[in-house]
C-alpha positions in Angstrom: 111.6 108.1 81.2 111.8 109.3 77.6 109.2 106.7 76.6 106.9 107.5 79.4 107.1 111.2 78.7 106.3 110.5 75.0 103.3 108.5 76.1 102.0 111.4 78.2 102.4 113.8 75.3 100.6 111.4 73.0 97.6 111.3 75.4 97.6 115.1 75.9 97.8 115.9 72.2 94.5 113.9 71.9 93.0 115.7 74.9 93.0 112.5 76.9 94.0 111.9 80.5 97.0 109.6 80.6 95.7 106.4 82.2 97.2 102.9 81.9 96.2 99.4 82.8 98.9 96.7 83.1 99.6 93.4 84.8 102.4 94.4 87.3 103.4 90.8 88.0 104.3 90.3 84.3 106.0 93.7 83.9 107.5 94.6 87.2 109.5 97.6 85.9 106.5 99.4 84.6 105.1 100.6 87.9 108.2 102.4 89.2 108.7 104.1 85.9 105.2 105.4 86.0 105.4 106.5 89.7 108.6 108.4 88.9 106.7 110.2 86.1 104.0 111.4 88.5 101.4 108.7 87.9 99.5 107.4 90.9 98.1 103.9 91.4 94.3 104.2 91.2 93.6 100.5 92.0 94.3 96.8 91.6 91.5 94.8 90.0 91.3 91.0 89.9 92.0 89.7 86.4 89.5 86.9 85.4 89.4 84.5 82.5 86.8 82.0 81.2 88.0 78.9 79.4 85.7 78.3 76.4 83.5 75.3 77.3 83.4 76.1 81.0 81.0 79.0 80.8 77.7 78.9 82.6 75.0 80.8 80.7 73.1 83.1 83.1 69.4 83.7 82.2 68.0 86.9 80.8 65.6 88.5 83.3 61.9 88.4 82.4 60.8 91.3 80.3 64.3 92.0 79.1 65.9 91.3 75.7 69.5 91.4 74.6 70.4 92.6 71.1 73.6 93.3 69.2 73.3 97.0 68.3 73.5 97.9 64.7 71.4 101.0 64.0 72.5 104.5 65.0 69.7 104.6 67.6 70.9 101.4 69.2 74.5 102.5 69.1 73.5 105.7 70.9 71.5 103.8 73.5 74.4 101.4 74.1 76.9 104.2 74.8 74.4 106.3 76.7 73.4 103.6 79.1 77.1 102.8 79.8 77.8 106.5 80.5 74.8 106.8 82.8 75.8 103.6 84.7 79.3 105.0 85.3 78.1 108.5 86.1 79.8 109.9 83.0 78.7 112.8 80.8 76.3 111.9 78.0 77.9 110.6 74.8 78.9 112.8 71.9 79.1 111.9 68.2 82.7 110.9 68.6 81.8 108.3 71.2 79.2 106.8 68.9 81.7 106.7 66.0 84.3 105.0 68.2 81.8 102.2 69.0 80.9 101.9 65.3 84.5 101.6 64.3 85.2 99.0 66.9 82.2 96.9 65.8 83.3 97.2 62.1 86.8 95.9 63.2 85.3 92.8 65.0 84.4 94.2 68.4 81.1 93.2 70.0 78.5 95.1 71.9 75.3 93.9 73.7 72.4 96.2 74.6 69.8 95.1 77.2 66.4 96.7 76.9 62.9 96.4 78.1 60.9 94.3 75.5 57.6 96.2 75.9 59.0 99.7 75.7 62.5 99.4 74.1 63.9 101.3 77.1 67.7 100.6 77.4 68.7 99.2 80.8 72.3 98.0 80.4 75.1 97.3 78.0 78.6 96.0 77.6 81.3 95.4 75.0 84.2 93.2 73.9 87.3 94.8 72.5 88.4 94.0 69.0 90.0 90.5 69.2 93.8 90.2 68.9 95.5 86.8 68.7 92.4 85.1 69.9 92.1 87.4 72.9 89.4 89.9 73.9 88.5 91.9 76.9 84.9 92.1 78.1 84.5 95.6 79.5 82.1 98.5 80.2 79.4 96.4 81.7 77.0 99.0 83.0 73.4 98.7 84.3 71.2 101.7 85.1 70.6 102.1 88.8 66.9 101.3 88.7 67.5 97.9 87.0 70.4 96.6 89.1 70.3 93.4 91.2 68.0 91.7 88.6 70.6 89.7 86.8 71.0 92.1 83.8 74.8 92.4 84.2 75.3 88.6 84.3 73.1 88.1 81.3 75.1 90.7 79.3 78.4 89.1 80.2 77.1 85.7 79.2 75.9 86.9 75.8 79.1 88.7 75.2 81.1 85.6 76.0 78.9 83.4 73.8 79.3 85.8 70.9 83.0 86.1 71.3 83.6 82.4 71.5 81.4 81.8 68.5 83.6 84.4 66.7 86.8 82.4 67.5 88.0 84.0 70.7 90.1 81.6 72.8 91.0 83.7 75.8 88.3 86.1 76.9 89.2 88.1 80.0 87.8 90.8 82.2 88.5 92.8 85.3 86.1 92.9 88.3 85.8 96.3 89.9 84.1 95.0 93.1 83.7 91.7 95.0 80.0 91.7 94.0 80.9 91.8 90.4 83.4 89.0 90.8 80.8 86.8 92.3 78.5 87.4 89.3 81.3 86.5 87.0 82.2 83.4 89.0 78.6 82.1 88.6 79.1 82.5 84.8 82.2 80.3 84.9 84.9 82.9 85.2 88.0 82.2 87.3 90.8 84.4 88.7 93.9 84.3 86.6 96.2 83.1 89.4 99.5 83.3 87.4 98.9 86.8 86.2 97.4 88.3 89.4 95.8 91.7 89.4 95.6 94.5 86.8 97.0 97.8 88.1 95.5 101.1 87.0 97.7 104.1 87.0 96.7 107.7 86.2 98.9 110.7 85.5 98.5 113.1 88.4 101.2 115.7 88.3 101.6 117.7 91.6 
């Protein structure tokens, strides 16, 4: 309990909502400790991995290009399109700085945009690799451009770039069955031994 309380304080001191992701099958004592501290279980998402060499490269839709953002303008577009896709508030300067810091440390970002106009349509990131492992996350596509293959193309490019950088165990979490089917077409498999990733959020009564 002392450790969980200290974690809550650390989040709140940074004006953050305490929210954790963990593999409950690998750490069975975590969930009860969190529940006792007024966390609630928000969901259980399938954990998927792709063994390098088994990936299937999904095509980039016609008229769309994928880039690795570098300029301030492209970094802003990357975060903004992710925020819009998840119905979150527009990004502030701190959000752009966090992405810049992540990229400088070895993280990866991919921005999808219309070739003719430069309009951003989707984006995704890989976390900074640790011990040959990275999470592909934040795959977001603007509503008007969904169901065109943009998300699959972004995931494929992120995976290619991560593997080329030496990542051995890329993983991701699928929020919905439709997303899982997209990832399966790209060569991703459910991590049977590890099961699902539980998401717990602090929700005091």
